[in-house]
C-alpha positions as CSV (number, residue, x, y, z in Angstrom):
1,M,-5.9,-22.1,2.7
2,K,-6.8,-18.9,0.9
3,E,-10.1,-18.8,2.7
4,R,-8.4,-19.3,6.1
5,I,-5.9,-16.5,5.5
6,E,-8.6,-14.1,4.2
7,N,-10.9,-14.8,7.1
8,T,-8.1,-14.3,9.5
9,I,-7.3,-10.9,8.1
10,R,-11.0,-9.8,7.9
11,E,-11.7,-11.0,11.5
12,F,-8.7,-9.2,12.8
13,I,-9.6,-5.9,11.2
14,F,-13.1,-6.1,12.5
15,S,-12.0,-6.7,16.0
16,Y,-9.1,-4.2,15.9
17,Q,-11.2,-1.2,14.7
18,N,-13.7,-1.8,17.4
19,N,-11.1,-1.0,20.0
20,E,-12.1,2.3,21.6
21,D,-8.6,3.8,21.1
22,I,-8.8,3.4,17.3
23,T,-10.6,6.1,15.2
24,T,-9.7,4.9,11.7
25,R,-12.3,2.8,9.8
26,W,-11.4,0.5,6.9
27,K,-13.5,-1.1,4.2
28,E,-13.4,-4.8,3.4
29,P,-9.8,-5.6,2.5
30,I,-8.6,-6.9,-0.9
31,I,-6.2,-9.9,-0.7
32,A,-4.0,-11.3,-3.5
33,Y,-1.1,-13.7,-3.8
34,A,2.1,-13.9,-5.8
35,Y,4.3,-16.9,-6.6
36,A,7.7,-16.3,-4.9
37,E,9.4,-17.3,-8.1
38,D,7.5,-14.9,-10.3
39,P,10.0,-13.4,-12.8
40,M,8.6,-10.0,-12.1
41,F,10.3,-9.9,-8.7
42,H,13.7,-9.7,-10.5
43,K,12.5,-6.7,-12.5
44,L,12.1,-4.7,-9.3
45,K,15.9,-4.5,-9.2
46,E,15.6,-2.4,-12.3
47,V,12.4,-0.4,-11.8
48,V,12.7,0.2,-8.0
49,S,16.2,-0.3,-6.7
50,E,19.1,-2.5,-7.5
51,T,19.1,-3.6,-3.9
52,H,15.5,-4.5,-3.9
53,L,15.0,-7.8,-2.1
54,L,13.5,-11.0,-3.5
55,P,11.1,-13.2,-1.5
56,H,13.9,-15.8,-1.1
57,D,16.2,-13.1,0.4
58,L,13.6,-12.8,3.2
59,L,12.7,-16.5,3.5
60,D,14.9,-19.1,1.9
61,D,12.0,-21.5,1.2
62,A,9.5,-18.9,0.2
63,E,6.6,-20.1,-1.9
64,T,4.0,-17.3,-1.7
65,V,3.8,-13.5,-1.0
66,V,0.5,-12.5,0.5
67,A,-0.4,-8.9,-0.4
68,Y,-3.5,-7.0,1.0
69,F,-5.0,-3.6,0.6
70,L,-6.8,-1.8,3.4
71,P,-9.1,0.8,1.8
72,F,-10.0,3.8,4.0
73,E,-13.7,4.6,4.7
74,E,-14.5,7.6,2.4
75,Y,-14.6,10.2,5.2
76,I,-10.8,9.9,5.6
77,P,-9.8,10.8,2.0
78,N,-12.6,13.4,1.8
79,S,-11.2,15.1,4.9
80,N,-7.9,15.5,3.0
81,I,-9.1,17.4,0.0
82,K,-8.8,21.0,1.2
83,D,-5.8,22.9,2.3
84,R,-2.1,22.4,1.6
85,C,-1.3,20.3,4.6
86,S,-2.8,16.9,5.3
87,S,-5.9,16.6,7.4
88,K,-5.6,15.3,11.0
89,E,-7.9,12.4,10.0
90,W,-5.5,11.4,7.2
91,A,-2.5,11.7,9.5
92,I,-4.2,9.5,12.1
93,A,-5.2,7.0,9.5
94,Y,-1.6,6.7,8.3
95,I,-0.4,6.0,11.8
96,E,-3.1,3.6,12.8
97,T,-3.0,1.7,9.5
98,N,0.7,1.2,9.8
99,N,0.0,-0.2,13.2
100,I,-2.7,-2.5,12.2
101,I,-0.6,-3.8,9.3
102,A,2.1,-4.7,11.8
103,E,-0.5,-6.4,14.0
104,I,-2.1,-8.3,11.1
105,N,1.3,-9.6,10.0
106,K,2.1,-10.6,13.6
107,Y,-1.2,-12.4,13.9
108,L,-0.8,-14.2,10.5
109,T,2.7,-15.3,11.5
110,E,1.3,-16.8,14.7
111,K,-1.6,-18.6,12.9
112,L,0.5,-19.9,10.1
113,G,3.1,-21.0,12.6
114,E,0.4,-23.1,14.3
115,L,-0.1,-24.9,11.0
116,G,3.7,-25.5,10.6
117,Y,4.4,-22.7,8.1
118,R,7.1,-20.0,8.4
119,T,6.7,-16.3,7.5
120,K,8.7,-13.2,7.1
121,I,7.4,-9.6,7.3
122,V,8.6,-6.2,6.4
123,P,7.3,-3.0,8.1
124,A,4.5,-1.2,6.2
125,T,6.7,2.0,5.9
126,H,10.0,3.6,6.8
127,N,11.9,0.7,5.3
128,F,13.6,3.0,2.7
129,D,16.9,4.8,2.2
130,T,16.3,8.4,3.3
131,E,18.9,9.7,0.9
132,K,17.8,7.9,-2.3
133,L,14.2,7.6,-1.0
134,M,14.1,4.1,-2.5
135,S,12.8,1.0,-0.8
136,D,14.4,-2.4,-0.6
137,W,10.9,-3.9,-0.3
138,S,8.2,-1.9,-2.1
139,H,4.8,-3.0,-0.9
140,R,3.1,-1.2,-3.8
141,H,5.2,-3.1,-6.4
142,I,4.7,-6.4,-4.5
143,G,1.0,-5.6,-4.6
144,F,1.2,-5.1,-8.4
145,I,2.9,-8.4,-8.9
146,A,0.3,-10.1,-6.7
147,G,-2.5,-8.6,-8.8
148,L,-4.0,-6.2,-6.3
149,G,-4.1,-3.5,-9.0
150,K,-2.3,-1.3,-11.5
151,F,-0.2,1.8,-11.1
152,G,-1.8,5.2,-11.7
153,L,-0.2,8.4,-13.0
154,N,0.2,9.3,-9.3
155,N,2.5,6.2,-8.8
156,M,-0.1,4.7,-6.4
157,L,-1.7,1.3,-6.9
158,I,-5.3,1.6,-8.1
159,T,-7.2,-1.4,-6.9
160,E,-10.9,-2.3,-7.5
161,K,-11.6,-0.2,-4.4
162,G,-9.4,2.7,-5.5
163,C,-6.0,4.0,-4.3
164,C,-6.9,5.5,-0.9
165,G,-5.6,3.0,1.6
166,R,-2.4,1.1,2.5
167,I,-0.8,-2.2,1.5
168,G,0.7,-4.9,3.7
169,T,2.7,-8.0,2.6
170,V,3.8,-11.3,4.2
171,V,6.2,-13.8,2.7
172,T,5.4,-17.4,3.6
173,N,6.5,-21.0,2.7
174,M,2.9,-22.0,2.4
175,K,2.1,-22.7,-1.3
176,I,-1.0,-20.8,-2.5
177,E,-2.2,-20.4,-6.0
178,P,-1.3,-16.9,-7.3
179,T,-3.8,-14.3,-8.3
180,T,-4.2,-13.7,-12.0
181,R,-3.0,-10.2,-13.0
182,K,-5.3,-8.3,-15.3
183,D,-4.0,-6.8,-18.5
184,K,-6.1,-3.6,-18.6
185,E,-5.0,-0.3,-17.0
186,N,-6.9,1.0,-14.0
187,C,-5.8,4.6,-14.5
188,L,-7.9,6.8,-16.8
189,Y,-4.8,8.6,-18.2
190,K,-3.0,5.4,-19.0
191,N,-6.2,3.9,-20.5
192,N,-7.2,6.8,-22.8
193,G,-5.5,10.0,-21.7
194,S,-8.7,11.4,-20.3
195,C,-7.5,12.4,-16.8
196,K,-4.5,14.1,-15.2
197,K,-6.2,15.3,-12.1
198,C,-3.7,13.8,-9.7
199,I,-1.0,16.1,-11.1
200,D,-3.2,19.2,-10.4
201,R,-3.8,17.8,-6.9
202,C,0.0,17.7,-6.0
203,V,0.6,20.6,-3.6
204,N,4.4,20.7,-3.8
205,D,5.0,20.5,-7.6
206,A,6.5,17.0,-7.2
207,L,4.2,15.2,-9.7
208,K,4.4,15.9,-13.4
209,L,3.3,14.1,-16.5
210,S,6.9,13.2,-17.5
211,D,8.6,13.2,-14.1
212,F,8.2,12.6,-10.4
213,N,10.5,14.4,-7.9
214,R,10.5,12.1,-4.9
215,H,12.5,14.6,-2.9
216,L,9.9,17.4,-3.3
217,C,7.3,14.8,-2.4
218,Y,9.2,13.7,0.7
219,E,9.7,17.4,1.7
220,M,5.9,17.9,1.9
221,C,5.6,14.6,3.9
222,L,8.1,15.9,6.4
223,T,6.3,19.1,6.7
224,N,3.1,17.2,7.6
225,G,5.1,15.0,10.0
226,E,6.3,18.1,11.9
227,T,2.7,19.5,11.9
228,Y,1.3,16.3,13.5
229,K,4.3,15.1,15.5
230,E,2.3,15.0,18.7
231,L,0.2,12.2,17.1
232,G,3.2,10.0,16.2
233,L,5.2,9.4,13.0
234,A,2.9,11.0,10.3
235,D,5.3,11.9,7.5
236,V,2.5,11.6,4.9
237,C,0.7,13.8,2.4
238,G,-1.9,12.0,0.2
239,K,-3.1,15.0,-1.7
240,C,-2.6,13.2,-5.1
241,L,-4.8,10.3,-4.0
242,V,-8.0,12.2,-3.0
243,D,-10.8,13.8,-4.9
244,L,-9.9,11.7,-8.0
245,P,-12.0,9.3,-10.1
246,C,-9.8,6.5,-8.8
247,S,-9.9,7.4,-5.1
248,F,-12.5,4.8,-4.2
249,R,-12.8,2.6,-7.3
250,D,-11.3,1.4,-10.5
251,P,-12.7,4.0,-12.9
252,V,-11.8,2.0,-16.0
253,K,-14.1,-0.9,-15.1
């Protein structure tokens, strides 16, 4: 069943990005699986939010959480290196990737439904409390539990294809063998203290070695959202993901 799910996601991406209205290009996705009863889900109520949902809160007979990472083609992150505001390419990629994640999840729901399985999905973004700026379903943390990667100093998930991309998740009652999480760190700083470049990349002084001010981060995202409002909902920044050793790969491999 893993092969069927993975082929479904890959084929959908290939078809979707060939649509003449889509300008974003994605690399081959990374797909991983978490057991719905993994004890780490309960820890999210401590490390993310006390109201963070469990898989069974979304689907009462949940067996598996499918998590996938859509890495951007390198021209998109490279376009976002200069200047204080996000690049137009980065803003468009944010919007179009949120859209494709919604479409992938809808398509997976249909295909799994044809096989007699149920699913539950959560939007790729804007599913958080705008006061606390905390999510009740953190796709990044779900991706960590599923084994997609490990967190970097920039609070982003560093996968084998880096951190420049977005994560989607689907909860299903299909039973799939979970992906094995690796013990090693993927962040150079967490591995041996040799890199803090993401801190220097932050344009609004939100990211520090000992602290992360999510309100300052969101402030910059809203600034970019206003700049690109004609494109759609683009409250994004991404400066702390680009021009890094971990932008496109796991640098600790």
